[in-house]
C-alpha positions, 0 to 999 in steps of 0.5 A: 641238679642234673637228671639221674641224681638220687635224693634222700629224705631227712625225715623218712625213708623216701628216696627219689630219682630226679628225672627233670628239675628246675631252680628250687629246693626239692623237699620231703616232709617239709625238709629239704632233700639231699644226697645223704641223710643227716645224722639226726632226723628232724620231725616230719611236718604234719602238712607234708605227711601224705606219703609217697608211693614206689614207682610213681612219678611226681610233677609240679604244675609248671612241668619243670620238675619230675621225680621218680619215687624209688623208695616209699616213705611217710613224707610227701614231696614238694618244691619250695613249699608247693606240693607235687602231684602224682603224674597221671598215666597217658591213655592208650590209643583206641583200637578199632 
């Protein structure tokens, strides 16, 4: 998957843009994401129903994945079943 690819959730309204991606399956709400939504939506998994926030970046612990949420939804993001965390903002340098 290349940077700039836009993925849509099959179970909710979430849409993300890939900033950085490794080998694995990007999921939302417990179901794999794709460039197109399926005709019939599967049910949202209770384990992955934390929601996504627009404009936030989501990363994995190893730093292989970074996703930018461009449309929020009810499902939470994961890679191969491992939840992604919100990327923290870098602190500004102190001025004297």
